Chimera marker file (.cmm) of the C-alpha trace (Angstrom):
<marker_set name="trace">
<marker id="1" x="70.347" y="20.160" z="-23.000" r="1" g="1" b="0" radius="0.5"/>
<marker id="2" x="70.283" y="20.018" z="-19.417" r="1" g="1" b="0" radius="0.5"/>
<marker id="3" x="66.170" y="19.562" z="-19.172" r="1" g="1" b="0" radius="0.5"/>
<marker id="4" x="66.591" y="16.597" z="-21.122" r="1" g="1" b="0" radius="0.5"/>
<marker id="5" x="69.184" y="15.112" z="-18.601" r="1" g="1" b="0" radius="0.5"/>
<marker id="6" x="66.769" y="16.444" z="-15.399" r="1" g="1" b="0" radius="0.5"/>
<marker id="7" x="64.300" y="14.413" z="-16.722" r="1" g="1" b="0" radius="0.5"/>
<marker id="8" x="66.486" y="11.497" z="-16.926" r="1" g="1" b="0" radius="0.5"/>
<marker id="9" x="67.236" y="11.868" z="-13.354" r="1" g="1" b="0" radius="0.5"/>
<marker id="10" x="64.451" y="12.059" z="-13.007" r="1" g="1" b="0" radius="0.5"/>
<marker id="11" x="62.546" y="9.221" z="-14.382" r="1" g="1" b="0" radius="0.5"/>
<marker id="12" x="65.596" y="6.835" z="-13.234" r="1" g="1" b="0" radius="0.5"/>
<marker id="13" x="64.651" y="8.271" z="-9.681" r="1" g="1" b="0" radius="0.5"/>
<marker id="14" x="61.440" y="7.358" z="-10.080" r="1" g="1" b="0" radius="0.5"/>
<marker id="15" x="61.867" y="3.987" z="-11.386" r="1" g="1" b="0" radius="0.5"/>
<marker id="16" x="64.278" y="3.113" z="-7.745" r="1" g="1" b="0" radius="0.5"/>
<marker id="17" x="61.124" y="4.240" z="-6.092" r="1" g="1" b="0" radius="0.5"/>
<marker id="18" x="58.429" y="1.938" z="-8.060" r="1" g="1" b="0" radius="0.5"/>
<marker id="19" x="60.989" y="-0.778" z="-7.621" r="1" g="1" b="0" radius="0.5"/>
<marker id="20" x="61.299" y="0.038" z="-4.157" r="1" g="1" b="0" radius="0.5"/>
<marker id="21" x="57.449" y="0.214" z="-3.945" r="1" g="1" b="0" radius="0.5"/>
<marker id="22" x="57.010" y="-3.119" z="-5.979" r="1" g="1" b="0" radius="0.5"/>
<marker id="23" x="59.268" y="-4.933" z="-3.543" r="1" g="1" b="0" radius="0.5"/>
<marker id="24" x="57.481" y="-3.708" z="-0.506" r="1" g="1" b="0" radius="0.5"/>
<marker id="25" x="54.139" y="-4.647" z="-1.564" r="1" g="1" b="0" radius="0.5"/>
<marker id="26" x="55.907" y="-8.375" z="-2.813" r="1" g="1" b="0" radius="0.5"/>
<marker id="27" x="56.732" y="-8.304" z="1.029" r="1" g="1" b="0" radius="0.5"/>
<marker id="28" x="53.313" y="-7.353" z="2.023" r="1" g="1" b="0" radius="0.5"/>
<marker id="29" x="51.987" y="-10.297" z="-0.009" r="1" g="1" b="0" radius="0.5"/>
<marker id="30" x="54.006" y="-12.734" z="1.923" r="1" g="1" b="0" radius="0.5"/>
<marker id="31" x="53.297" y="-11.380" z="5.362" r="1" g="1" b="0" radius="0.5"/>
<marker id="32" x="49.792" y="-11.593" z="4.666" r="1" g="1" b="0" radius="0.5"/>
<marker id="33" x="49.797" y="-14.908" z="3.872" r="1" g="1" b="0" radius="0.5"/>
<marker id="34" x="52.068" y="-15.881" z="6.261" r="1" g="1" b="0" radius="0.5"/>
<marker id="35" x="49.670" y="-14.637" z="8.816" r="1" g="1" b="0" radius="0.5"/>
<marker id="36" x="46.272" y="-16.335" z="7.287" r="1" g="1" b="0" radius="0.5"/>
<marker id="37" x="48.259" y="-19.264" z="7.482" r="1" g="1" b="0" radius="0.5"/>
<marker id="38" x="48.351" y="-18.951" z="11.282" r="1" g="1" b="0" radius="0.5"/>
<marker id="39" x="45.078" y="-18.008" z="11.341" r="1" g="1" b="0" radius="0.5"/>
<marker id="40" x="44.413" y="-21.275" z="9.918" r="1" g="1" b="0" radius="0.5"/>
<marker id="41" x="46.108" y="-22.725" z="12.201" r="1" g="1" b="0" radius="0.5"/>
<marker id="42" x="44.568" y="-21.489" z="15.344" r="1" g="1" b="0" radius="0.5"/>
<marker id="43" x="41.112" y="-21.786" z="14.007" r="1" g="1" b="0" radius="0.5"/>
<marker id="44" x="41.915" y="-25.602" z="13.643" r="1" g="1" b="0" radius="0.5"/>
<marker id="45" x="40.992" y="-27.136" z="17.074" r="1" g="1" b="0" radius="0.5"/>
<marker id="46" x="38.111" y="-28.587" z="16.309" r="1" g="1" b="0" radius="0.5"/>
<marker id="47" x="38.970" y="-31.655" z="18.571" r="1" g="1" b="0" radius="0.5"/>
<marker id="48" x="40.858" y="-29.637" z="21.328" r="1" g="1" b="0" radius="0.5"/>
<marker id="49" x="38.609" y="-27.790" z="24.207" r="1" g="1" b="0" radius="0.5"/>
<marker id="50" x="37.994" y="-24.046" z="23.695" r="1" g="1" b="0" radius="0.5"/>
<marker id="51" x="38.855" y="-21.621" z="26.519" r="1" g="1" b="0" radius="0.5"/>
<marker id="52" x="36.983" y="-17.993" z="24.654" r="1" g="1" b="0" radius="0.5"/>
<marker id="53" x="39.874" y="-15.931" z="26.961" r="1" g="1" b="0" radius="0.5"/>
<marker id="54" x="42.853" y="-18.632" z="24.960" r="1" g="1" b="0" radius="0.5"/>
<marker id="55" x="40.936" y="-17.699" z="22.022" r="1" g="1" b="0" radius="0.5"/>
<marker id="56" x="40.610" y="-13.664" z="22.072" r="1" g="1" b="0" radius="0.5"/>
<marker id="57" x="44.841" y="-13.252" z="23.507" r="1" g="1" b="0" radius="0.5"/>
<marker id="58" x="45.308" y="-15.589" z="20.382" r="1" g="1" b="0" radius="0.5"/>
<marker id="59" x="43.373" y="-13.319" z="18.472" r="1" g="1" b="0" radius="0.5"/>
<marker id="60" x="44.799" y="-9.635" z="19.716" r="1" g="1" b="0" radius="0.5"/>
<marker id="61" x="48.685" y="-11.408" z="19.645" r="1" g="1" b="0" radius="0.5"/>
<marker id="62" x="48.117" y="-11.983" z="15.950" r="1" g="1" b="0" radius="0.5"/>
<marker id="63" x="46.780" y="-8.664" z="15.405" r="1" g="1" b="0" radius="0.5"/>
<marker id="64" x="49.828" y="-6.896" z="16.860" r="1" g="1" b="0" radius="0.5"/>
<marker id="65" x="52.162" y="-9.556" z="15.309" r="1" g="1" b="0" radius="0.5"/>
<marker id="66" x="50.491" y="-8.154" z="12.069" r="1" g="1" b="0" radius="0.5"/>
<marker id="67" x="50.819" y="-4.454" z="12.621" r="1" g="1" b="0" radius="0.5"/>
<marker id="68" x="54.411" y="-5.234" z="13.959" r="1" g="1" b="0" radius="0.5"/>
<marker id="69" x="55.473" y="-6.366" z="11.486" r="1" g="1" b="0" radius="0.5"/>
<marker id="70" x="53.891" y="-4.060" z="8.402" r="1" g="1" b="0" radius="0.5"/>
<marker id="71" x="55.661" y="-1.194" z="10.667" r="1" g="1" b="0" radius="0.5"/>
<marker id="72" x="58.747" y="-2.741" z="10.924" r="1" g="1" b="0" radius="0.5"/>
<marker id="73" x="59.063" y="-3.152" z="7.111" r="1" g="1" b="0" radius="0.5"/>
<marker id="74" x="57.624" y="0.309" z="6.305" r="1" g="1" b="0" radius="0.5"/>
<marker id="75" x="60.307" y="1.726" z="9.012" r="1" g="1" b="0" radius="0.5"/>
<marker id="76" x="63.414" y="-0.575" z="7.354" r="1" g="1" b="0" radius="0.5"/>
<marker id="77" x="65.675" y="1.726" z="5.476" r="1" g="1" b="0" radius="0.5"/>
<marker id="78" x="66.312" y="0.844" z="1.796" r="1" g="1" b="0" radius="0.5"/>
<marker id="79" x="69.483" y="-0.839" z="1.362" r="1" g="1" b="0" radius="0.5"/>
<marker id="80" x="71.394" y="-1.121" z="-1.932" r="1" g="1" b="0" radius="0.5"/>
<marker id="81" x="70.000" y="0.215" z="-5.599" r="1" g="1" b="0" radius="0.5"/>
<marker id="82" x="66.346" y="-1.750" z="-5.510" r="1" g="1" b="0" radius="0.5"/>
<link id1="1" id2="2" r="1" g="1" b="0" radius="0.2"/>
<link id1="2" id2="3" r="1" g="1" b="0" radius="0.2"/>
<link id1="3" id2="4" r="1" g="1" b="0" radius="0.2"/>
<link id1="4" id2="5" r="1" g="1" b="0" radius="0.2"/>
<link id1="5" id2="6" r="1" g="1" b="0" radius="0.2"/>
<link id1="6" id2="7" r="1" g="1" b="0" radius="0.2"/>
<link id1="7" id2="8" r="1" g="1" b="0" radius="0.2"/>
<link id1="8" id2="9" r="1" g="1" b="0" radius="0.2"/>
<link id1="9" id2="10" r="1" g="1" b="0" radius="0.2"/>
<link id1="10" id2="11" r="1" g="1" b="0" radius="0.2"/>
<link id1="11" id2="12" r="1" g="1" b="0" radius="0.2"/>
<link id1="12" id2="13" r="1" g="1" b="0" radius="0.2"/>
<link id1="13" id2="14" r="1" g="1" b="0" radius="0.2"/>
<link id1="14" id2="15" r="1" g="1" b="0" radius="0.2"/>
<link id1="15" id2="16" r="1" g="1" b="0" radius="0.2"/>
<link id1="16" id2="17" r="1" g="1" b="0" radius="0.2"/>
<link id1="17" id2="18" r="1" g="1" b="0" radius="0.2"/>
<link id1="18" id2="19" r="1" g="1" b="0" radius="0.2"/>
<link id1="19" id2="20" r="1" g="1" b="0" radius="0.2"/>
<link id1="20" id2="21" r="1" g="1" b="0" radius="0.2"/>
<link id1="21" id2="22" r="1" g="1" b="0" radius="0.2"/>
<link id1="22" id2="23" r="1" g="1" b="0" radius="0.2"/>
<link id1="23" id2="24" r="1" g="1" b="0" radius="0.2"/>
<link id1="24" id2="25" r="1" g="1" b="0" radius="0.2"/>
<link id1="25" id2="26" r="1" g="1" b="0" radius="0.2"/>
<link id1="26" id2="27" r="1" g="1" b="0" radius="0.2"/>
<link id1="27" id2="28" r="1" g="1" b="0" radius="0.2"/>
<link id1="28" id2="29" r="1" g="1" b="0" radius="0.2"/>
<link id1="29" id2="30" r="1" g="1" b="0" radius="0.2"/>
<link id1="30" id2="31" r="1" g="1" b="0" radius="0.2"/>
<link id1="31" id2="32" r="1" g="1" b="0" radius="0.2"/>
<link id1="32" id2="33" r="1" g="1" b="0" radius="0.2"/>
<link id1="33" id2="34" r="1" g="1" b="0" radius="0.2"/>
<link id1="34" id2="35" r="1" g="1" b="0" radius="0.2"/>
<link id1="35" id2="36" r="1" g="1" b="0" radius="0.2"/>
<link id1="36" id2="37" r="1" g="1" b="0" radius="0.2"/>
<link id1="37" id2="38" r="1" g="1" b="0" radius="0.2"/>
<link id1="38" id2="39" r="1" g="1" b="0" radius="0.2"/>
<link id1="39" id2="40" r="1" g="1" b="0" radius="0.2"/>
<link id1="40" id2="41" r="1" g="1" b="0" radius="0.2"/>
<link id1="41" id2="42" r="1" g="1" b="0" radius="0.2"/>
<link id1="42" id2="43" r="1" g="1" b="0" radius="0.2"/>
<link id1="43" id2="44" r="1" g="1" b="0" radius="0.2"/>
<link id1="44" id2="45" r="1" g="1" b="0" radius="0.2"/>
<link id1="45" id2="46" r="1" g="1" b="0" radius="0.2"/>
<link id1="46" id2="47" r="1" g="1" b="0" radius="0.2"/>
<link id1="47" id2="48" r="1" g="1" b="0" radius="0.2"/>
<link id1="48" id2="49" r="1" g="1" b="0" radius="0.2"/>
<link id1="49" id2="50" r="1" g="1" b="0" radius="0.2"/>
<link id1="50" id2="51" r="1" g="1" b="0" radius="0.2"/>
<link id1="51" id2="52" r="1" g="1" b="0" radius="0.2"/>
<link id1="52" id2="53" r="1" g="1" b="0" radius="0.2"/>
<link id1="53" id2="54" r="1" g="1" b="0" radius="0.2"/>
<link id1="54" id2="55" r="1" g="1" b="0" radius="0.2"/>
<link id1="55" id2="56" r="1" g="1" b="0" radius="0.2"/>
<link id1="56" id2="57" r="1" g="1" b="0" radius="0.2"/>
<link id1="57" id2="58" r="1" g="1" b="0" radius="0.2"/>
<link id1="58" id2="59" r="1" g="1" b="0" radius="0.2"/>
<link id1="59" id2="60" r="1" g="1" b="0" radius="0.2"/>
<link id1="60" id2="61" r="1" g="1" b="0" radius="0.2"/>
<link id1="61" id2="62" r="1" g="1" b="0" radius="0.2"/>
<link id1="62" id2="63" r="1" g="1" b="0" radius="0.2"/>
<link id1="63" id2="64" r="1" g="1" b="0" radius="0.2"/>
<link id1="64" id2="65" r="1" g="1" b="0" radius="0.2"/>
<link id1="65" id2="66" r="1" g="1" b="0" radius="0.2"/>
<link id1="66" id2="67" r="1" g="1" b="0" radius="0.2"/>
<link id1="67" id2="68" r="1" g="1" b="0" radius="0.2"/>
<link id1="68" id2="69" r="1" g="1" b="0" radius="0.2"/>
<link id1="69" id2="70" r="1" g="1" b="0" radius="0.2"/>
<link id1="70" id2="71" r="1" g="1" b="0" radius="0.2"/>
<link id1="71" id2="72" r="1" g="1" b="0" radius="0.2"/>
<link id1="72" id2="73" r="1" g="1" b="0" radius="0.2"/>
<link id1="73" id2="74" r="1" g="1" b="0" radius="0.2"/>
<link id1="74" id2="75" r="1" g="1" b="0" radius="0.2"/>
<link id1="75" id2="76" r="1" g="1" b="0" radius="0.2"/>
<link id1="76" id2="77" r="1" g="1" b="0" radius="0.2"/>
<link id1="77" id2="78" r="1" g="1" b="0" radius="0.2"/>
<link id1="78" id2="79" r="1" g="1" b="0" radius="0.2"/>
<link id1="79" id2="80" r="1" g="1" b="0" radius="0.2"/>
<link id1="80" id2="81" r="1" g="1" b="0" radius="0.2"/>
<link id1="81" id2="82" r="1" g="1" b="0" radius="0.2"/>
</marker_set>
């Protein structure tokens, strides 16, 4: 009887973990889409004067934002049951 209780608790724990992973994956996909949108906005400079240093700085900033967003997401403590 005790074994069945442990496995049920374990299943509930795993289910909670899988739900959290799903939420994290969804958030990562949202961040990827936002970053892709930003990249597209930065690359649409057809009619503007091109400054290579400025473009490189913007790319570096975009990379930093990407890493920071993912890092912040992973460092966030879970809230609630999900």
